[in-house]
PAVEXBA-925058 format. One line per field, with one value per residue (C-alpha): x, y, z; residue in one letter; chain. Coordinates in nm, 3 decimals. Layout:
c1 <- X|... $
c2 <- Y|... $
c3 <- Z|... $
residu <- A|... $
chaine <- A|... $
This chain:
c1 <- -5.063|-5.310|-5.438|-5.169|-4.984|-4.608|-4.442|-4.095|-3.879|-3.767|-3.397|-3.228|-3.101|-2.744|-2.721|-2.855|-2.607|-2.318|-2.415|-2.448|-2.105|-1.952|-2.110|-1.969|-1.623|-1.631|-1.728|-1.445|-1.151|-0.944|-0.934|-0.606|-0.758|-1.089|-1.027|-1.271|-1.306|-1.284|-1.543|-1.636|-1.351|-1.583|-1.841|-1.625|-1.667|-1.367|-1.384|-1.106|-0.927|-1.077|-1.427|-1.485|-1.509|-1.650|-1.558|-1.738|-1.769|-1.415|-1.198|-1.110|-0.749|-0.859|-1.111|-0.836|-0.613|-0.887|-1.002|-0.643|-0.618|-0.948|-0.824|-0.503|-0.700|-0.919|-0.610|-0.479|-0.812|-0.795|-0.445|-0.565|-0.873|-0.698|-0.998|-1.079|-1.364|-1.688|-1.761|-1.870|-1.774|-2.109|-2.107|-1.922|-1.907|-1.996|-1.814|-1.952|-1.743|-1.943|-1.834|-1.952|-1.976|-2.011|-1.741|-1.951|-2.022|-1.941|-1.901|-2.234|-2.230|-2.524|-2.602|-2.903|-3.059|-3.275|-3.402|-3.125|-2.858|-2.642|-2.580|-2.326|-2.259|-2.030|-2.097|-1.791|-1.729|-1.516|-1.146|-1.050|-1.263|-1.197|-1.023|-0.812|-0.854|-1.231|-1.252|-1.042|-1.263|-1.578|-1.430|-1.334|-1.688|-1.832|-1.581|-1.635|-2.010|-1.956|-1.792|-2.079|-2.337|-2.195|-2.280|-2.628|-2.907|-3.188|-3.436|-3.224|-3.142|-3.370|-3.336|-2.995|-2.826|-2.570|-2.317|-2.003|-1.960|-1.747|-1.475|-1.409|-1.406|-1.217|-0.967|-0.901|-0.857|-0.610|-0.396|-0.364|-0.107|0.224|0.266|-0.080|-0.002|0.314|0.118|-0.143|0.123|0.292|-0.045|-0.132|0.220|0.185|-0.151|-0.007|0.275|0.016|-0.183|-0.476|-0.609|-0.934|-1.071|-1.137|-1.500|-1.538|-1.374|-1.606|-1.913|-1.835|-2.095|-2.065|-1.757|-1.748|-1.524|-1.180|-0.890|-0.995|-0.816|-1.091|-0.985|-0.628|-0.761|-0.994|-0.694|-0.513|-0.825|-0.857|-0.491|-0.524|-0.846|-0.819|-0.475|-0.388|-0.426|-0.615|-0.910|-1.063|-1.102|-1.203|-1.447|-1.618|-1.632|-1.787|-2.030|-2.147|-2.201|-2.386|-2.622|-2.692|-2.504|-2.400|-2.024|-2.040|-1.784|-1.920|-1.880|-1.527|-1.418|-1.544|-1.398|-1.089|-0.762|-0.634|-0.914|-0.912|-0.738|-0.705|-0.872|-0.956|-0.874|-0.544|-0.448|-0.552|-0.340|-0.036|-0.078|-0.086|0.220|0.419|0.301|0.417|0.762|0.812|1.088|0.944|0.995|0.657|0.734|1.081|1.057|0.825|0.865|0.957|1.192|0.932|0.676|0.937|1.012|0.641|0.647|0.930|0.739|0.438|0.645|0.779|0.472|0.357|0.114|-0.020|-0.149|-0.321|-0.526|-0.672|-0.574|-0.200|-0.022|0.235|0.521|0.490|0.762|0.643|0.790|0.765|0.865|0.616|0.807|0.760|0.388|0.471|0.587|0.256|0.034|-0.166|-0.252|-0.601|-0.471|-0.254|-0.536|-0.667|-0.312|-0.220|-0.540|-0.467|-0.109|-0.235|-0.476|-0.199|0.027|-0.258|-0.319|0.036|-0.050|-0.236|-0.017|0.284|0.503|0.442|0.772|0.686|0.329|0.471|0.653|0.333|0.145|0.408|0.378|-0.002|0.006|0.209|-0.042|-0.325|-0.176|-0.157|-0.536|-0.575|-0.492|-0.523|-0.877|-1.029|-1.020|-1.358|-1.488|-1.445|-1.820|-1.845|-1.697|-1.513|-1.692|-1.443|-1.531|-1.539|-1.200|-1.029|-0.748|-0.626|-0.316|-0.382|-0.171|0.040|0.371|0.244|0.110|0.451|0.626|0.385|0.436|0.813|0.800|0.575|0.792|1.110|0.935|0.838|1.191|1.336|1.099|1.186|1.559|1.528|1.332|1.601|1.875|1.692|1.619|1.983|2.099|1.854|1.967|2.331|2.235|2.048|2.341|2.582|2.351|2.293|2.656|2.790|3.153|3.351|3.419|3.770|3.677|3.556|3.782|3.922|3.765|3.950|4.062|4.239|4.540|4.583|4.652|5.026|5.174|5.437|5.752|5.610|5.286|5.480|5.676|5.355|5.210|5.510|5.472|5.100|5.172|5.429|5.187|4.911|5.133 $
c2 <- 3.041|2.772|2.827|3.081|3.021|3.031|3.162|3.035|3.250|3.046|2.979|3.174|2.942|3.073|3.014|2.662|2.578|2.720|2.515|2.202|2.260|2.311|1.986|1.797|1.940|1.835|1.482|1.464|1.586|1.320|1.276|1.465|1.787|1.784|2.007|2.166|2.539|2.755|2.665|2.340|2.120|1.870|1.849|1.769|1.420|1.270|1.021|0.775|0.818|0.491|0.609|0.303|0.469|0.789|0.893|1.166|1.286|1.413|1.692|1.671|1.579|1.300|1.172|1.167|0.955|0.702|0.676|0.605|0.323|0.173|0.176|0.004|-0.275|-0.315|-0.366|-0.631|-0.815|-0.813|-0.963|-1.245|-1.332|-1.284|-1.091|-0.720|-0.589|-0.581|-0.216|0.035|0.401|0.507|0.226|0.307|0.215|0.501|0.526|0.768|0.844|0.948|1.261|1.136|0.772|0.579|0.335|0.033|0.162|-0.095|-0.074|-0.097|-0.283|-0.230|-0.354|-0.436|-0.455|-0.171|-0.176|-0.408|-0.190|-0.310|-0.049|-0.082|0.143|0.155|0.360|0.362|0.520|0.830|0.836|0.794|0.478|0.331|-0.007|-0.071|-0.450|-0.430|-0.177|-0.395|-0.697|-0.495|-0.371|-0.726|-0.841|-0.577|-0.641|-1.017|-0.958|-0.725|-1.013|-1.243|-0.987|-1.012|-1.385|-1.337|-1.422|-1.173|-1.383|-1.353|-0.982|-0.884|-0.787|-0.771|-0.989|-1.264|-1.242|-1.440|-1.596|-1.403|-1.668|-1.605|-1.224|-1.202|-1.464|-1.276|-0.947|-1.105|-1.222|-0.878|-0.761|-0.947|-0.849|-0.983|-1.307|-1.342|-1.279|-1.540|-1.793|-1.753|-1.783|-2.111|-2.242|-2.192|-2.369|-2.664|-2.685|-2.687|-2.962|-2.739|-2.695|-2.580|-2.834|-2.726|-2.832|-2.594|-2.307|-2.320|-2.315|-1.965|-1.764|-1.467|-1.344|-1.060|-0.755|-0.757|-1.003|-1.365|-1.697|-1.807|-1.534|-1.665|-2.006|-1.843|-1.674|-2.009|-2.176|-1.916|-1.958|-2.337|-2.378|-2.100|-2.039|-1.673|-1.553|-1.864|-1.704|-2.043|-2.144|-1.796|-1.762|-2.089|-1.978|-1.638|-1.786|-2.030|-1.740|-1.537|-1.822|-1.872|-2.202|-2.301|-2.341|-2.669|-2.947|-3.127|-2.820|-2.757|-3.117|-3.086|-2.744|-2.685|-2.831|-2.883|-3.130|-3.322|-3.625|-3.777|-3.693|-3.319|-3.294|-3.474|-3.241|-2.945|-3.062|-3.124|-2.781|-2.602|-2.794|-2.715|-2.353|-2.304|-2.448|-2.252|-1.992|-1.732|-1.359|-1.296|-1.524|-1.398|-1.030|-0.780|-0.532|-0.265|-0.076|-0.067|0.083|0.322|0.435|0.500|0.707|0.922|0.976|1.095|1.331|1.492|1.631|1.889|2.129|2.280|1.936|1.863|2.173|2.483|2.835|2.771|3.098|3.117|3.199|2.856|2.622|2.338|2.075|2.077|1.851|1.766|1.974|2.283|2.285|2.450|2.754|2.773|2.687|3.009|2.944|2.823|2.542|2.390|2.205|2.001|1.914|1.799|1.598|1.426|1.345|1.202|0.975|0.856|0.769|0.588|0.381|0.244|0.079|-0.198|-0.504|-0.305|-0.451|-0.311|-0.119|0.066|0.127|0.327|0.547|0.601|0.689|0.948|1.124|1.100|1.276|1.558|1.601|1.586|1.874|2.080|2.051|2.202|2.573|2.800|2.867|3.194|3.473|3.545|3.798|3.725|3.669|3.430|3.085|2.933|2.639|2.360|2.016|1.753|1.597|1.851|2.046|2.343|2.550|2.890|3.086|3.050|3.023|2.727|2.570|2.598|2.443|2.149|2.098|2.098|1.847|1.610|1.638|1.564|1.268|1.134|1.179|1.005|0.710|0.695|0.690|0.427|0.204|0.230|0.155|-0.153|-0.268|-0.236|-0.419|-0.701|-0.731|-0.755|-1.029|-1.222|-1.188|-1.313|-1.599|-1.709|-1.673|-2.013|-2.071|-2.280|-2.630|-2.767|-3.036|-2.785|-2.668|-2.321|-2.062|-1.981|-1.642|-1.810|-1.903|-1.545|-1.419|-1.358|-1.615|-1.541|-1.753|-1.930|-2.006|-2.136|-2.371|-2.502|-2.550|-2.763|-2.983|-3.032|-3.125|-3.390|-3.538|-3.549|-3.752 $
c3 <- -8.579|-8.697|-9.046|-9.131|-9.454|-9.468|-9.777|-9.867|-10.086|-10.390|-10.424|-10.698|-10.976|-10.968|-10.589|-10.625|-10.904|-10.702|-10.397|-10.610|-10.762|-10.418|-10.294|-10.591|-10.526|-10.162|-10.261|-10.515|-10.309|-10.131|-9.757|-9.719|-9.851|-9.664|-9.367|-9.134|-9.133|-8.821|-8.564|-8.740|-8.622|-8.454|-8.733|-9.036|-9.180|-9.358|-9.643|-9.716|-10.046|-10.173|-10.070|-9.852|-9.511|-9.368|-9.014|-8.819|-8.462|-8.396|-8.532|-8.899|-8.818|-8.582|-8.835|-9.095|-8.870|-8.797|-9.158|-9.263|-9.012|-9.134|-9.494|-9.385|-9.219|-9.527|-9.746|-9.506|-9.517|-9.896|-9.879|-9.653|-9.858|-10.188|-10.321|-10.355|-10.147|-10.348|-10.273|-10.535|-10.508|-10.363|-10.105|-9.785|-9.418|-9.186|-8.853|-8.596|-8.286|-7.984|-7.802|-7.462|-7.357|-7.033|-6.918|-7.022|-7.374|-7.642|-8.016|-8.196|-8.529|-8.766|-9.114|-9.328|-9.673|-9.801|-10.161|-10.279|-10.114|-9.829|-9.558|-9.275|-8.975|-8.672|-8.360|-8.137|-7.795|-7.750|-7.820|-7.455|-7.423|-7.767|-7.767|-8.075|-8.082|-8.038|-8.321|-8.548|-8.478|-8.552|-8.881|-8.985|-8.903|-9.135|-9.416|-9.416|-9.422|-9.716|-9.903|-9.807|-9.925|-10.277|-10.277|-10.129|-10.379|-10.438|-10.244|-9.927|-9.948|-9.664|-9.301|-9.139|-9.399|-9.363|-9.079|-9.007|-8.662|-8.417|-8.405|-8.773|-8.765|-8.434|-8.549|-8.872|-8.685|-8.442|-8.734|-8.894|-8.637|-8.607|-8.242|-8.154|-8.338|-8.131|-7.810|-7.901|-7.996|-7.657|-7.484|-7.655|-7.602|-7.226|-7.227|-7.416|-7.160|-6.881|-7.054|-7.151|-7.501|-7.659|-7.904|-8.261|-8.231|-7.937|-8.125|-8.427|-8.200|-8.072|-8.257|-8.018|-7.833|-7.576|-7.623|-7.468|-7.451|-7.407|-7.453|-7.691|-7.934|-7.939|-8.041|-8.294|-8.457|-8.474|-8.619|-8.897|-8.987|-8.972|-9.171|-9.430|-9.589|-9.634|-9.992|-10.110|-10.284|-10.367|-10.002|-9.886|-10.175|-10.082|-9.718|-9.789|-10.040|-9.773|-9.532|-9.797|-9.874|-9.501|-9.485|-9.133|-9.092|-8.905|-8.880|-9.187|-9.408|-9.282|-9.344|-9.700|-9.784|-9.567|-9.701|-9.345|-9.268|-9.595|-9.445|-9.100|-8.772|-8.745|-8.375|-8.422|-8.707|-8.492|-8.200|-8.422|-8.580|-8.245|-8.124|-8.437|-8.430|-8.071|-8.153|-8.472|-8.449|-8.682|-8.708|-8.547|-8.255|-8.172|-8.264|-8.100|-8.388|-8.136|-8.363|-8.639|-8.400|-8.263|-8.617|-8.670|-8.351|-8.484|-8.807|-8.607|-8.392|-8.711|-8.887|-9.140|-8.968|-9.293|-9.398|-9.068|-8.989|-9.147|-9.053|-9.010|-9.084|-9.362|-9.121|-8.955|-9.091|-9.317|-9.083|-8.705|-8.420|-8.147|-7.894|-8.113|-8.033|-7.701|-7.893|-8.080|-7.783|-7.821|-8.188|-8.278|-8.500|-8.226|-8.045|-8.343|-8.447|-8.095|-8.075|-8.406|-8.303|-7.976|-8.162|-8.393|-8.099|-7.922|-8.235|-8.207|-7.876|-8.057|-8.002|-7.879|-7.600|-7.248|-7.238|-7.557|-7.444|-7.151|-7.402|-7.601|-7.283|-7.191|-7.526|-7.508|-7.170|-7.326|-7.608|-7.357|-7.160|-7.478|-7.493|-7.144|-7.163|-6.860|-6.744|-6.853|-6.600|-6.443|-6.197|-5.830|-5.785|-6.080|-6.032|-6.326|-6.486|-6.546|-6.665|-6.389|-6.310|-6.533|-6.374|-6.576|-6.502|-6.346|-6.596|-6.908|-6.720|-6.518|-6.835|-7.002|-6.700|-6.703|-7.078|-7.040|-6.756|-6.950|-7.259|-7.063|-6.903|-7.248|-7.382|-7.076|-7.117|-7.486|-7.418|-7.144|-7.379|-7.649|-7.397|-7.263|-7.615|-7.718|-7.406|-7.470|-7.831|-7.722|-7.476|-7.744|-7.985|-7.722|-7.630|-7.989|-8.101|-8.202|-8.106|-8.356|-8.234|-8.205|-8.455|-8.715|-8.994|-8.968|-9.195|-9.520|-9.391|-9.096|-9.309|-9.423|-9.072|-9.008|-8.766|-8.503|-8.466|-8.162|-8.348|-8.647|-8.419|-8.265|-8.616|-8.716|-8.406|-8.477|-8.838|-8.727|-8.478|-8.737|-8.974 $
residu <- M|P|G|R|R|R|F|I|R|P|I|R|P|E|I|F|L|A|A|L|A|M|F|G|W|L|C|A|V|P|A|Q|S|Q|R|A|G|P|G|R|A|G|N|A|S|I|Y|S|T|D|R|R|F|M|V|S|G|M|T|S|A|E|N|M|V|L|V|G|R|L|S|E|W|A|H|R|V|E|A|V|T|G|M|P|L|P|M|E|R|D|Q|L|I|S|V|M|V|Q|S|L|S|S|P|D|T|Q|I|L|K|M|Q|G|W|D|N|D|R|F|F|Q|R|L|V|V|P|G|V|L|R|L|D|G|E|D|L|Q|E|A|V|C|W|L|L|L|N|R|Y|A|A|A|Y|T|P|L|S|L|R|T|G|M|G|A|A|V|P|D|W|L|S|A|G|L|A|Q|N|L|Q|A|A|I|K|S|R|N|R|D|W|I|S|R|E|L|T|E|G|R|M|L|R|L|S|D|V|I|R|Q|E|L|L|P|P|G|R|W|R|E|K|A|Y|A|A|A|A|V|E|F|L|F|P|S|G|D|R|T|V|W|G|A|L|L|K|A|V|G|T|R|R|H|L|D|A|A|W|L|R|Q|N|S|P|A|L|S|T|G|N|P|E|T|A|W|R|D|Y|L|A|A|R|S|R|A|R|T|V|E|A|W|S|D|H|S|L|R|L|E|E|R|L|L|Q|I|L|N|F|R|P|H|D|M|A|A|G|V|S|A|D|V|P|P|N|L|F|A|R|D|L|M|E|Y|R|A|E|A|W|M|A|P|V|A|S|A|L|S|L|Q|V|Q|S|L|K|L|G|A|P|P|A|L|Q|D|V|F|S|A|Y|T|A|Y|F|G|Q|L|L|K|P|P|A|E|K|T|S|W|W|R|R|A|K|N|A|P|R|E|I|R|P|P|D|D|A|T|W|L|V|A|L|N|Q|L|W|L|R|A|E|R|A|H|Q|E|F|L|E|R|Y|Q|T|R|K|R|Y|V|D|A|F|D|R|V|E|P|S|E|L|E|E|A|P|P|A|W|H|D|V|P|R|T|R|L|Q|Q|A|V|D|E|V|E|Q|R|L|S|R $
chaine <- A|A|A|A|A|A|A|A|A|A|A|A|A|A|A|A|A|A|A|A|A|A|A|A|A|A|A|A|A|A|A|A|A|A|A|A|A|A|A|A|A|A|A|A|A|A|A|A|A|A|A|A|A|A|A|A|A|A|A|A|A|A|A|A|A|A|A|A|A|A|A|A|A|A|A|A|A|A|A|A|A|A|A|A|A|A|A|A|A|A|A|A|A|A|A|A|A|A|A|A|A|A|A|A|A|A|A|A|A|A|A|A|A|A|A|A|A|A|A|A|A|A|A|A|A|A|A|A|A|A|A|A|A|A|A|A|A|A|A|A|A|A|A|A|A|A|A|A|A|A|A|A|A|A|A|A|A|A|A|A|A|A|A|A|A|A|A|A|A|A|A|A|A|A|A|A|A|A|A|A|A|A|A|A|A|A|A|A|A|A|A|A|A|A|A|A|A|A|A|A|A|A|A|A|A|A|A|A|A|A|A|A|A|A|A|A|A|A|A|A|A|A|A|A|A|A|A|A|A|A|A|A|A|A|A|A|A|A|A|A|A|A|A|A|A|A|A|A|A|A|A|A|A|A|A|A|A|A|A|A|A|A|A|A|A|A|A|A|A|A|A|A|A|A|A|A|A|A|A|A|A|A|A|A|A|A|A|A|A|A|A|A|A|A|A|A|A|A|A|A|A|A|A|A|A|A|A|A|A|A|A|A|A|A|A|A|A|A|A|A|A|A|A|A|A|A|A|A|A|A|A|A|A|A|A|A|A|A|A|A|A|A|A|A|A|A|A|A|A|A|A|A|A|A|A|A|A|A|A|A|A|A|A|A|A|A|A|A|A|A|A|A|A|A|A|A|A|A|A|A|A|A|A|A|A|A|A|A|A|A|A|A|A|A|A|A|A|A|A|A|A|A|A|A|A|A|A|A|A|A|A|A|A|A|A|A|A|A|A|A|A|A|A|A|A|A|A|A|A|A|A|A|A|A|A|A|A|A|A|A|A|A|A|A|A|A|A|A|A|A|A|A|A|A|A|A|A|A|A|A|A|A|A|A|A|A|A $
C-alpha cells in the first residue's frame, strides 16, 4: 500500500556470525568436498581446487567433472607458454551451463575491465549440445587474454580489454590433444599431396574463426607450433606483451620476434616445415592413444559413489562398477552419479578415434537410460506429462530390461573394439618386423644353439668354400 512503512526485523548477531562462518567454510573447502544437498543438485556451484574456475548450471557431480577438465587444460596451457597463469586467488573464470538451449546456440565469451579488475565469463549450451573442441578453444582464448591482461598498462585497462586473434587461441587449443594433433597432421599431409596449402600470411590474418572443425584451424595449429616453440617463455612472453599493449601481430612483428622466421623467406620456411611435419613418424602421428583413452574409460566405470553425491547410505560399498547402478536405480543419489559418469565419458570423445567414440556412445546411452525412470502412475482421466521426445518405460521391470540390453550392447562394443585393436597391432608388428638379411651377421646367441649332425656337416662345407 502506498505510503505504508515496512519494518524489517533486525538480524540477531549470533545468527549473522554463524552464517558468515558457514560462508567462509564453503569458500575454503576444495572442489571434491563441495556437494549439493538434497533438492539442490542443479543449483550447486563448484570451484576448482586452484580457485581458478567456477562452474554452475548442472548437478554438483557434473560441475565437478567439468571444473576438473578446465583445470587440466589450464595446466597444459601453462606448460606450453612456460609461464604460470597470472591469476590471484580471488580472480576466477565463471562458466555457466545453460539448462535449455537451441540447436544453433554457441559458446558466449565475455570479458572486460571494471575498476582495475579483469572479469571473464563463459556461457555454454547444455551438456547434450556442448562441443568439446569449441569449449577448449574458448577456454584457451580466455586464458591467453588473461596473460595479456597482466601486460596491459593502466591507461589501456578499459572496455573489453586485449584479445588474441582466433588463429592463435584455436591453434593452441588444437595442440593440447595428441589425437587432434595427429588428425590435423594427416589433414595437412593430404592437402600437400593434392598440391593445396594455406599460406602463412593467410593463416595469421584469421582474426575470427567459426565454431566447428575447419581446415583453417589445422593450419592455425601448425602455425602456432611453428612460430612459438612450446615452453619458450621468452617468445611467449613477447607475444602476450604485444597483445596486452594492443600491438597488431602482423608479418613484420612475427619476422622480428619468431625464431622460425629469423632467416630466409617466411613462406619457404613455412612450406618446408609443413612438409617435414607431415613426414615425421612421431608418437602422435602413428598412435591414436586408444589404449590410454580406454584405460581412462575403465577408471570412470569404476567409481566411488560416496565421493560423487550426497545422501549415499552407509551400506553402499565404497567402490562400485557402472553396471551396479542398476541395483541402486531406485536410490535418490543414483541419478546425479549417473549424470556425472555420462559427462565424464562424453569428455573422452574429444579427439578419440571413431571406433572408440562408438564405445563411448554406447556407455553414454546406458547412463542416459538410468536417468529415465518409469513414468509416475496417474489417474485414468489425467494424462501423464512427459517431456517432448522422451520415452519412459511403463514399469520398473521394463526399465530393468532396457538397462540390461544397453549395458550388454556397451560391453559388446567395448570387446569388439579391443579385438580389432589387437588385430591391428598384430598386423602392424608383422608389417614392421625386419627380417635379417643373408648378408648380415648372425646374432651372438646363434652360436649357442645346439647343431644337429646334418647342420654340422653343412657348416663344414660352408667353411671350406669360404676359405
